[in-house]
N, C-alpha and C positions, 0 to 999 in steps of 0.2 A: 249841868256840871255834876250833880248828884248821880245822875244815870251813868255818866262816864266813870265816876269813881267807883260806883257799884259794879259795873261791868269788868272794870280792871281789878276788882277785888280789894280795893283800899278801905271800903266801908261795908257795913252790913245792917240790915234792919231787923231789930228784935221787937215785934209787935208794932207800936207807932213810934218807936225810938231809934234813931240812927246811932250807931256805935262804930268804933274803929275796929278793924280786923287786925290779926296779927300782922298781915302784909302792910297795913296802913300805919301801924305802930313802928314797924321796921323802917318805913320811909319817912318817919319823922312827924307824923301827925299826932297832935295833942289836943286835949280838951282844955278849954279855959272857961271861966265863969265871969260874966260882966253883969253888973247891976242893972243896966239897961237892956241888954240883949239877952240875958240869960247864959245858958251853957251852949258852947258851940265848938266846932273843930278848927284848929289852925294848922297851916302847913308851912314848912321851911321855904324861904325865899328862892332857894335853888331847886325846889320840888319840881320834877319833870313828869308830865302826864301826856304821854303820846296819844294824841287824838287825830284820827284820820276822819276828817269831815265827810260825811256821806249824805247823799240826798235822801230827804224824808218824804214818805209817800203815805196816803191815807187808805183806808179800807176800800174806797171807791176804785183807786188805781189797782190795788191788789186784786179786787174782783174782776176787773177787766182783763187782767192777765189770765184768769182761769174761767172766764165766761160766767161769773157769778155776781149776784148783787152784793152792794156793800153790806147790807144787812146780814146776808148769809155769811160772809167773811167774818163779820163781827161775832156771830154766833159760834163759828168754828174756832175763832181765837179764844173765845170764852170756854169753849170745850177743852181747849189746850191749857186753860188755866192762866192765859196771858192777858185777858180782859175780863171785866165785870160789868154786868148791866146795872145801870142806875136809871132814875126817871129821865127820860128822853136823852141820855147820855150813855156813854162808854167810858169807864175808867181803867186805867192801866193797872195791872197788879205787880206785885214785887217780882214775880216770875216774868211778867211782861217786860218790866224794866231791864231784867237781866238779859233779855233778848233785843234790847235797844229801843223798846217803846218809850215814847214821850208824851206826857199829857199835854193836850192843847185845849183851847177854848174859843168859841166863836165870839168875836167882840161884839156883835149886835145882838145875838140871841142869848148868849151865855151858855149854850150847850156845849158840853165837854165831848171831845173825841180824842183819838189817839193817832199820833204820827209814828210811822215805822221806818226803819232803814230800808232802803231799796233792796238790800241783799236778802230780805226776808222771803222774798219771791222764790229764792233758791233753797230755802230752809227744807231739809229732808222731813222733818217732823211735820210741817205745815203741808208740804205737797202730798205726803203719804196720807194725812187725814183727809184731805180733799179728794184724793183718789178713792179712798175708802168710801166716802159719801157719794161720790159720782159713780161708783161701781166700775171704775177704770183701771183699778190696781191689778197688776199682773201677779198671779199666784205663782210663786217658785216653790220648787220642792224643799220641803222643811230640812234644814241642816241643823246639826247639833251645835248650839251656841256655847261660847266660853264665858260670855259676860254674866250669865245669871244661871246658878246652879238649879233653879226650879226647872230649867228645861230638862235636866236629868230626872227630875221628879216626874215631869210630864211624859217622858218617854218610859219610865219604869212602871207607872201606874196609868193603865188604860182608863179612859173616860167611859165607863160602862154602866154607871148608875143613872137611870133615866128619871129625871124630875118631872113634876106635873105639867110643866110648860114644854116638855120635849127637850130641854137642855140635857145633854149627857155630861155628867160631872165624875169626878174621880174618887169620891169617898162618900159614905152614908152621911157624914157631918155636912159635906157640901150640898147633899141633896136635901137635907133638912132646911138649910139656909135658903136654897134656891126656891123651895116649895113655900117657905114662909113669906119670902118676897113676892112671889106670884099670888098668894092668897091675900096679901095686904094691897095687891093692885099696884105695886111699885115696879115701874119699868126698870130693867136691869139687864146687864150683859155679863156673860161668864167668860173668865180668862181674857180679860180686855188688856192689850198692850198699854202701858203707861206712855204718854206723849213726851218721851225723852229719847236721847240717842242711845242709851243703854237698852238692851233687849230684855225688858222686864215685863211680866204679866202679873195683873192683880187676880185674886180669885173672883171677885165680883166688882162691878162698876155700876153706880146709880147716876145717870146724866142729871136728874134734878138734884141739885146740891153738889154736883161734882164729887161724889163721895166713893172711895174705894173701900172694899171690905176684904180683909185677910183673916183666914182661919188658921190658926196655929195648932197643929198637931205634933206628935212625935217629940214631946217636950224633954224626953229623956235620951234624945239622940245628940251627941256633941256636934256633929256635922250639920245637922238640921238647925240647931241653936245658932251656929255661926251664920248660916244663910239668913236665918230670921233677923239677927242683928244687923247684918249688912243691908238687908231690904228696908228695915226700919229707918236706918240712916238715909237711905235714897228718898223715902216718903218725906222725912223731915227736911232734908236739904232742898228739896223741890217745893215744899209748902203744900203738899197735897193733903186733901181732907181724908183721914184714914180712921176706920173702925176696926179694931182687932178683937176677934173672938177666939175664946178658948174651948176646949172640949166640954167643960162643965156648963159654960154659957150657951152652947149650941142646944142644950136640952132645957133651956129656960128662956127661949127667944122672945116669948110674948112680953116678958118683964124687961128684958135687956135692950133689944133692938129699937123699939119705939122711942125710948129715952135718948139713945145714942144718935138716932137719926135726926131727931128734933133739934139737936145741936147745929145741924146744917139745913135747917128749914125744910126737912123732908117730913112730912106727916104720914103716919102709918095708918091710922084709922080715923 
């Protein structure tokens, strides 16, 4: 039920605490406090929640659809930020719940796993990620996107700065970041598309820790600042791990990055 309320936008999770969204308050949801049960949400008797029951499937079933093992599917779901690896288990994340994932547990072994709505097989984000991994994705001519003004930036500034690992980046600051990650032996990708419907690319992505890095330059440009604010909101809404770097910090990466990466269990040295 919590998963359905979350998907419909009636409730939201802040840290480990559930709270009512504005939509939930408008629908009549209220918090009450009980000496025995503590604080919880109540709903009007005439509250309507349109639930279309859908068949739930496991990673094993999803894997058969794409000729992949259940373990591989789970790691792909983890890459998307929908699942999290635990000891002999997989736990659904908040983002996974928003995509219909429901936590389940084997009654005999106690091992936790996730059930997904059958429609997840048709998810554009999931299928695109699987195609990337399998090397079967069709490369289409790049078109100008309207959803992310960073595409204008990508077209305007050519990736002509060659980093130590042969990545071609678009600025000297990005080259310094790329070189630092390479010398610290941290596997990373440059300009990785975020696993969302919007066409948004991060500056850097570190698979270990699922960490995105954004370098903010042009702080005196109003159009750039508006884009920055919009992108920060996207990272926050999807709950992605984000490290933000400024011009000043780029020239002090040895002191800045190890500490920031450690927050996401990524060890630099």
